[in-house]
N, C-alpha and C positions, 0 to 999 in steps of 0.2 A: 755281892757287888759284881758287876760285869767284869770280865777279864780285860775289856777294851777301854776301861776308865780307870783313873786314878783319883783318889781322894785329894783334897786340898793339901793335906798333911804329907801324903806320899809324894806329890808333885814337888812340894817344897823341899822335902828331904833328898829327893833326886837331884835338885839344883844346888843343894847346899845353903839354902836360905831358910830362916825361920818361916813360920807360917805367916806371920804378921808382915814381914818384909816382902814374901812372895805375893801377898795379896795387894800390897802397896804398888809393887812392880806391874801386877796385871791391870790394876786401875791406871797406871801410867800409860798403858797401852790400850785402854779402852775396853778391856776384858772384864766382864762381870763375874764374879764368883758366885752369884746367886742364880739358881735356874728357877726363877720366878717371874711370870709374866708382868710387864710393867702395869698392864691394866689391873691386875690383881693388887698390886701394891697401891696404886691410886685409889682404888675402892677401899681397900683396908685403912688407909689413911683418912678417908673421907667419913668413914664409919667409926673412927676412933673417938 
């Protein structure tokens, strides 16, 4: 892991939230927890 990045769990721990709560808060602010291009998601869904 790069020294410049935190995992979701590390970020949640630093803020004092559970991973689930932290993910929900990120979603409230429009921040995606996935590093996956939208085009790839759409293609995968179409192929499912």
